[in-house]
Structures are given as C-alpha cells and as structure tokens.
C-alpha positions in Angstrom: 49.9 16.9 5.7 47.7 18.3 8.4 45.7 20.2 5.9 45.0 17.1 4.0 44.0 15.2 7.1 41.5 18.0 7.9 39.9 17.8 4.5 39.7 14.1 4.6 38.0 14.2 8.0 35.6 16.8 6.8 34.7 14.6 3.7 34.2 11.5 5.9 31.8 13.5 8.2 29.8 14.8 5.1 29.5 11.3 3.8 28.3 10.0 7.1 25.8 12.8 7.4 24.5 12.1 3.9 24.3 8.4 4.4 22.3 8.8 7.7 19.8 10.8 5.8 19.7 8.5 2.8 19.2 5.4 5.0 16.5 6.8 7.3 13.7 4.3 7.4 10.5 5.2 5.8 7.2 4.9 7.9 6.3 1.7 6.1 9.6 0.1 7.0 9.1 1.2 10.6 5.6 -0.5 10.7 7.1 -3.6 9.2 9.9 -3.5 11.9 7.3 -3.0 14.7 5.4 -6.1 13.7 8.3 -8.4 13.3 6.8 -10.7 15.8 3.5 -11.0 13.9 3.0 -14.3 12.1 1.2 -12.6 9.2 -0.1 -9.2 8.2 -1.1 -6.9 5.4 -0.5 -3.3 5.0 -2.5 -1.3 2.6 -2.1 2.4 1.4 -5.3 3.8 2.8 -5.0 7.5 2.0 -2.5 10.2 0.9 -2.1 13.9 0.8 0.1 16.7 -0.3 0.1 19.7 2.0 1.5 23.2 1.6 1.7 25.5 -1.5 5.4 26.4 -1.7 7.2 23.8 0.8 5.4 20.5 0.2 4.8 17.9 2.8 3.9 14.5 1.6 1.7 12.3 3.7 0.4 8.6 3.9 -2.1 6.9 6.0 -2.0 3.0 6.2 -4.3 0.3 7.0 -2.9 -2.7 8.9 -4.8 -6.0 8.8 -3.9 -8.8 11.2 -5.6 -11.8 12.6 -5.4 -12.3 16.4 -7.0 -15.4 18.0 -8.8 -16.1 14.7 -10.4 -12.7 14.8 -9.6 -10.3 11.9 -8.5 -6.8 13.0 -7.8 -3.6 11.0 -6.1 -0.5 12.2 -5.9 3.0 10.4 -2.6 4.8 11.3 -2.2 8.5 11.8 -0.9 10.6 9.1 2.8 9.9 8.5 5.2 12.1 6.6 6.9 10.3 3.8 9.7 11.4 1.3 8.7 12.8 -2.1 10.3 9.8 -3.7 8.1 7.4 -1.7 5.0 9.5 -2.4 5.8 9.4 -6.1 6.5 5.6 -6.0 3.0 4.9 -4.6 1.0 7.5 -6.5 -1.0 4.7 -8.3 -1.2 2.4 -5.2 -3.9 3.9 -3.0 -6.1 1.0 -1.8 -3.5 -1.5 -2.7 -1.6 -3.9 -0.6 1.9 -2.5 -0.4 3.4 -4.9 2.1 2.5 -8.3 3.3 4.0 -11.1 5.4 2.8 -14.7 5.0 2.7 -17.7 7.2 6.1 -18.7 6.1 7.5 -15.5 7.3 8.1 -14.2 3.7 7.9 -10.5 3.3 6.5 -9.0 0.0 6.7 -5.2 -0.8 5.5 -5.4 -4.5 2.1 -3.7 -4.7 -0.9 -6.1 -5.0 -4.6 -6.1 -4.7 -5.8 -6.1 -1.2 -5.4 -9.4 0.7 -3.7 -11.2 -2.3 -0.4 -11.5 -0.4 -1.6 -14.0 2.1 -5.3 -14.2 2.9 -6.9 -14.7 -0.6 -6.0 -18.1 -1.9 -5.0 -19.5 1.6 -7.2 -22.4 2.6 -6.8 -21.5 6.2 -9.1 -18.4 5.6 -11.4 -19.5 2.8 -12.1 -21.2 -0.4 -12.9 -20.6 -4.0 -16.5 -20.7 -5.0 -18.2 -20.9 -8.4 -20.9 -18.3 -9.1 -24.0 -18.7 -11.2 -22.1 -17.3 -14.3 -19.5 -20.0 -14.0 -16.7 -17.8 -12.8 -14.8 -18.5 -9.5 -14.5 -16.0 -6.7 -12.9 -16.1 -3.2 -15.2 -16.7 -0.2 -13.7 -16.2 3.4 -15.0 -18.7 6.0 -17.6 -17.4 8.5 -15.2 -16.5 11.3 -13.0 -14.5 8.8 -16.1 -12.9 6.9 -15.1 -9.5 8.2 -12.1 -9.6 5.8 -14.5 -9.2 2.9 -15.5 -5.8 4.3 -11.9 -5.0 5.3 -10.5 -5.7 1.8 -13.6 -4.2 0.1 -14.5 -7.5 -1.5 -18.2 -7.1 -0.7 -18.4 -4.9 -3.9 -15.5 -6.5 -5.8 -15.0 -10.1 -5.0 -11.6 -11.5 -5.6 -11.8 -13.3 -8.9 -9.9 -16.6 -9.5 -8.8 -15.5 -12.9 -7.2 -12.2 -11.5 -5.6 -14.1 -8.6 -4.1 -16.8 -11.0 -2.8 -14.0 -13.2 -1.2 -12.3 -10.2 0.4 -15.4 -8.8 1.7 -16.7 -12.1 3.2 -13.4 -13.6 3.4 -10.7 -11.0 3.8 -11.8 -7.4 7.0 -10.4 -5.9 8.1 -9.1 -9.3 5.8 -6.4 -10.6 2.9 -4.4 -9.3 -0.4 -6.0 -10.3 -3.4 -3.6 -11.3 -5.6 -6.2 -12.8 -7.2 -6.0 -16.3 -7.7 -2.6 -18.0 -10.9 -1.4 -19.6 -11.1 1.8 -21.5 -7.7 2.8 -20.2 -8.9 2.2 -16.6 -7.3 -0.5 -14.2 -9.1 -2.7 -11.9 -7.0 -1.9 -8.9 -5.0 1.1 -7.7 -5.7 4.7 -7.1 -7.8 5.4 -10.1 -9.0 1.8 -10.6 -12.7 0.9 -10.4 -12.1 -1.1 -7.3 -11.7 2.3 -5.5 -15.1 3.5 -6.6 -16.7 2.4 -3.2 -13.7 3.7 -1.2 -13.9 7.4 -2.0 -16.0 8.6 0.9 -14.1 10.5 3.5 -10.8 10.1 1.8 -8.6 13.3 1.8 -6.9 12.3 -1.5 -10.2 12.0 -3.4 -11.6 15.1 -1.8 -8.7 17.1 -3.1 -8.4 15.3 -6.3 -11.9 16.5 -7.3 -10.2 19.9 -7.6 -8.7 19.6 -11.0 -5.9 22.2 -10.2 -4.8 20.2 -7.3 -4.6 16.9 -9.3 -2.8 18.7 -12.1 -0.2 20.1 -9.9 0.5 16.8 -8.2 0.6 15.0 -11.7 3.1 17.7 -12.9 5.3 17.3 -10.0 5.3 13.5 -10.3 6.0 13.8 -14.0 8.9 16.1 -13.4 10.4 14.0 -10.7 10.1 10.9 -12.9 11.9 12.6 -15.8 14.6 14.0 -13.6 15.3 10.6 -12.0 15.0 8.6 -15.1 12.1 6.6 -13.6 10.1 4.6 -16.2 6.4 4.1 -15.6 4.5 1.0 -16.3 1.8 1.6 -19.0 -0.9 0.0 -17.0 -0.5 2.4 -14.2 -1.0 5.6 -16.4 1.8 7.5 -14.6 2.8 5.8 -11.1 2.5 6.7 20.2 1.7 5.9 16.1 -2.0 4.9 15.9 -5.0 7.0 16.7 -7.5 5.4 14.4 -10.3 3.1 15.4 -9.9 -0.6 15.6 -12.6 -2.7 13.9 -13.1 -6.4 14.8 -15.6 -8.9 14.2 -16.1 -8.8 18.0 -14.7 -6.8 20.9 -11.0 -6.0 21.5 -8.2 -3.9 20.2 -5.3 -4.1 17.9 -2.5 -6.3 19.1 -4.1 -7.2 22.4 
C-alpha cells in the first residue's frame, strides 16, 4: 500500500510540474495583464527573430499603442523570449495587430490589420472619406493624426472595402490578411503593407539571407506537420520597456 501511495504522489507532482510549465503565461498575455486598467489598446507584432544554431531561442518585439489624454502613444518593447509554438503561430503576423481592447472592454486576440480592432472605424478617432477615385478610406481627426504614422497608414490608408470585409467575415473569428494579388497578401509578414516597414527590422535583415529563411520555414513546416496544425491558404504557411516613446507632443508611456 505504501508503495502505491509513493507512486501516486510522484505522479501528482509530475503532473503539477508539467501543468505549471504548460500554463506559464506568454509575454503577450503578460502585457495584456499589465494593461488591464487601460481603457483601450492595440498590440502589434513589431519584429521577430530566431537566435542560435543548435539550441534555438525564439524572440518577439511588440508595439503597444494607447491614447492618453487624447494623445496617441506608441511603445516598442525589449526583445521577449517566446515559445516555439507561439513563434510558429505568428510567423505570418509581423506588422499585424495581434491583440486589442476596445472601449467596451472586449479583448480580441485574432490577428487583424493595424488599428482595425478599435481605432479604425471608431467615430471618436476619425471618419471615412471618399477619394478622387471614388473609394473610401479612413482619416484620423487632427489630434489623432499621429496614428496614421503609427499604423503605417500614410503609405497604405485603411480602405473601407477592406474594413467592411474584416468586420463582416473575420473579426474575432479568423485572421484577416486582406486581398491577395499574385499570391501575395496585403497585410502580414510578407504582405505589401510591410514594404515600407522593412528598415531596421531584424527579421527582414536576416530573411534577406535565403538560407536563414529556408531553415526557419523548414522548422515551421516540420512543427505544423508534427502537431497536425492546418495553415490557411491566404497566409502561405503561418523593468520590460526600453524603446523610445513617440507622442504627438511631449510625455512618456503611461504617464
């Protein structure tokens, strides 16, 4: 009987140890937890990296966007280590909004184009305008104009047709990468939206090395096969802060 009790106790301890590791919060979840008192926010996957030759370390940087006293703020985090699973999950989501909280307190962690979770389409921050070609695009009000730069909308304005497609068929249910042209999506890691964001990004610097990109792609492919993960066709596969704070006028993040 004592032998059985010892075995059972050892089994319980093993399960507890495994469970603790399995439920260890990811950096993104910690960021969300730390901002639970923020009325609204948007978190973008700013950069990513794979370090090491034999023992791999997977890293993310995030861009956090908030509004404080009607002033848009952005913050770039330090590099944060993530699990291989998390890295693989977001391989196609660089430049995307991977978490957002809207004014109702609703949290959304389904990848979306930057700003789509709360700021685009919200009459508090801007309005839809019609261009000379007859298409509608989002325009932020003057005091929120900095958001156009933060979300890279100076080069690629948020189109009403994209936004309506996202809200009608994807929001909270499925990642939205926009229309595809010649096999290339609009948003995401390899999307045309990222063309103007490649400067000073570790991922793109390394990805220009074909062997690096191939090695990462092979690892992700093997991981997806072993875990049985299916990949959406449109994706073509799938003290914390030290960065500078940018505001439309002086001040720091969260002050």
